[in-house]
N, C-alpha and C positions, 0 to 999 in steps of 0.2 A: 521458529513460532509453531505454536500450538492454536488450535481452535478455541482452546477456552481463552488464551492468552487474548489472542484476535476479538473474539466477541465482547471481553472485557473491554478492552480499547474502542471498541466499535460503540458499544452501551454507554458506556461513562465519558468517555472523551468527543469521539466524531459527533454521534447523534447532538449533544449536548450543543455543539458549534455549528453543526451544520444548518444553513438558512432553509426555510420551508421551500417547496416547489421546485425542488432539485433533483435531478437525475444521476443518480449513482451507479458509476460501471466497475464491474468487478472482473476478474481474470479466474480461472479457474484450479487456483491454488486449494490443495487439500484443505487447508485451515480455514476455508470459506464456506461454511455449511448455510446453503442457500434457504433451506428452511427457516432456520433459526433467523438468519439476516431478514428476510422478509418480514418476519413475524417482530422483529427489533423495531423494523422500517414504519410497519404499521402501527404499532404502538406509541411510536413517536407524535403521532398525529401533527406529522408537516407536510402531509402531501408529498412524499417522497416516492421515487421511483426506481426499483433496483433493478439492472440488466447485467447480466452473466455473458462475457464473452463466449465464442465458440473456443471450445478446446483444440490447443496447438493453432493459434492464431495470433502471433507476436506482430502479423502488419496491423492489426487493428488496436493494437497496445502500444504506443508510441514510447511510453516510458522504459519500455524493455530495451531500447537503443543505448537511452542515456544509461541505464544500469549496466549494460555492456560497457561501455566507455569508463564508466566509474569504478567498476570491478578490474579491468585493464591497469588502470593508474594507481588503483589501491595496492594491486601487488606489486607493483614497482617501486611504491614508496615503503610500504612494509617491508621489505627486504632491509631498509635501512635501519631497522629497529627503531622505530618511532611508534608509539601507542597507536592503537585504532581509532580511539577518540579524537586523537591531535591529527591522525591523518585526514580523518573526515572534514573537521574541520577547515583542515587546510585546501581540501579539495572543492568544498562548496564556497571557500572565500577567494580562491583564484578563480572559478568559474563563476 
């Protein structure tokens, strides 16, 4: 993932679907360009509030726990020569 790809997704997909008056919480991934995302949120005219978590604070980002579990399961399944797409589908279907 790079900032160009993320920004395109954020602008063309996320901002079109997000409802008005929402708070968007972001981590500090390198591709989350703060100034550009603030600008995009403002220009969306949906009264969005953008908050960035402090660096190195996975305790404030609960999805990190799920990603850790997902990665662990994924590594076990992919060893069996199943395609990545099928593996992800199976994980979400089961859980």
